[in-house]
N, C-alpha and C positions, 0 to 999 in steps of 0.2 A: 722629608723623612728626617725625624730626630735622629741625631747621633747618640752613640752611647758614651761619647767623650764631651767634656766642656759643659757649658752652662745648660744644654738642653738634654742632659743625660739623666734627668729624673726619671723615675718610673712612671709617673703620671704623663709626662711628654711623650714618652715612648709608647705608653697604652694608646694615647689618642692618635699618634701618627700610625700604628700599625692597624688600628681599628679603620682608619680612614682608607688604608690601602685595600683592605679586604672588602670595604663597601664597593670598591670599583672593579672587583674580580667578577668577570661574567660568569653566571651560574654553570653554564655548560663546561667552561674551562675548570671551574672548582670541583665538578663532578668527576671530569677526568683524571684531575691531579688526586682527588681522594681515593679513586679506585686504585691508583698506583701506589698509594701509600699503604691501602688496605693489602695488596698483593705482596709487598715487601714484608709487612707485619706478619701475616699468616705463614709465610715462608721461613720465618725465624725458628731455629731449632728450639729456643726457649718457649716460644709459644706452643710448638707442638707438644712440649713436655708438660706445659703448665696444666694442672687440673681446674685452676679457679682463675677468672679474669676479672679484675676489678675494673670496671669500665666507668664512664660518665655519659650523660644524655646530651647531645649537642645543645649549645647555649649561643644566641647570637649568631655570628658568622663563622663559628668553630667548624672544624672538620666533621662531616656527618659520621657519627659512630653507630648509627643504627644497623648498617650492613655488617659490621664487625661483630656486634652483639649477637645478630641472627647467625653470622657464620660460626661463632664460638658454640652456640647451641647445637648446630649441625655437626660440629666436631666433637660433641659429646662433652663440653666443658660446662662447669657451673659459671655463672655470671652474676655479679653483684655490683649495684650502683649506689652512691652515696646519698646520705640524707644530712644536711647541714643544720646543726643545732647547737646554738650558743658557742660559736667559735671552734667546734669539734665536727669531724666527718665520722659517720657511723655507717658502715657498708651493710646493705641487705640483699640477700639472693633474690633473683627474679627469675620467673620463667616465661614471662611475656612482657611486652612493652605496653600492654593495654592497662588502663587504669592508673596511669602516672598522673601526678598533678603537680602544679607550679608551687614550689616552696617559698621560703621567706625571701629569697633573692631573685625569685622568677625562674629558678632553674627546675626542670622537671625531676621529680623524685618519686620513689615509691611510697606506699602507705606502709609505715611500720607495723601497723596492727594487722597487716595481710601478709607480711613478708618475714623470713627468718633472718635475724642478725648473723653476721659472720663473726665467729669467735677468733680471738687472737692466734690461737693455736692451729687455725685453718689456713694462716696467711703463709706459711713457709712454702716456698715453691711456687707461689702465685705470681701474677703480673699485674701491675697497677698502670693503667693508662692515665696520664696526667695532662689535663688541659693547660694551654697557655697561649698568650698572645704572640710570644717571640722568644726563642731559644738561642742560646750561643753554643760554640763548639764544646765547652766544658759541661754543657747540660743545664746550665742555669737558665731560668725563665722568668718571665714577667706575666702574671696572671691578671686577675681582676681586683687584687688588692686586698682580700679579705684574710688571707694567711690560712685558711682551713687546709688546703693541701699540705703546706710546710709543717703544720703541727702534726698531721697524721703521718707523713713520711719520715719524720724525725726517728720514728721507732718502728717503721715498717721493714719486715725481713726480706720482702720479694723483690723482684726486678722492677725498677721505676722506668717507664717508657713514655717518651714524649712523641706524640704523633704530630708531625709539622709539616705543612707546605714549605717548598724551598724558599719562597718569598717571606716567610717568617722566620728564617735563620738569620741571625745578625753576623756580620763579618768582624764585628768587635765585640770585646768582652761586655756583658751587661752588668750594670750596677747590681750588687747583691749584699745582703746583710748576713751576719752570723748565723741567723735561724733559716736562712733559705737552704734548701735541700736540692743538689742537682740531680738530674737524671742520669741513670746508667747507660741509657741507649737513646738516641733520636732516630725515628724512621721517618723519612721524607719520601717524596715522589722520586728522588734521585739516588737515595742510597740510604744504608742502615750504618749509622755512625755510633760506635762505641765510646762512650765518654769515660767510663770507668772499666778497665779490662779486667779488673780482679772479680768482676761479677758475672763475667762470661766463660 
């Protein structure tokens, strides 16, 4: 495993190391861990109050978000997922997971022609689930390197939540730049960790 200190502290080295660990995770174990994360997330007061959840559709070996999306609908919440376009994220409301297609980076996206875009004034009080390969205790993350989420989160007014399996939490601080935006809360199979207490 790459360390977040020394010569192997580059983001690319950490990306490769954590992707390799995830590939070794047994599917049954991953499903059990993901269910525990889902349980902790849906028990949060912030989730219960949020009218809108900005989610993402699982990519590669990420945590399975489809059960959370379906649970949010059952709980009467609106759900939106992003479309990546020339370095920016635009969220569109969805009411079904049918009809999603692979976007430019291979991530499942809705068809903008068939969905309603989320306006900026609808984001207040919402929750944004943010993907990542690894997170640290301050809420910083290493994603897949495109920077789409950091660009979006820089002006996002809602609660930023990282869903993370415990094995993806770094015990050391991760390398980050001035434009990297930390999470407010990390939700793992073991606990809910508040990174920025001013948001809760």
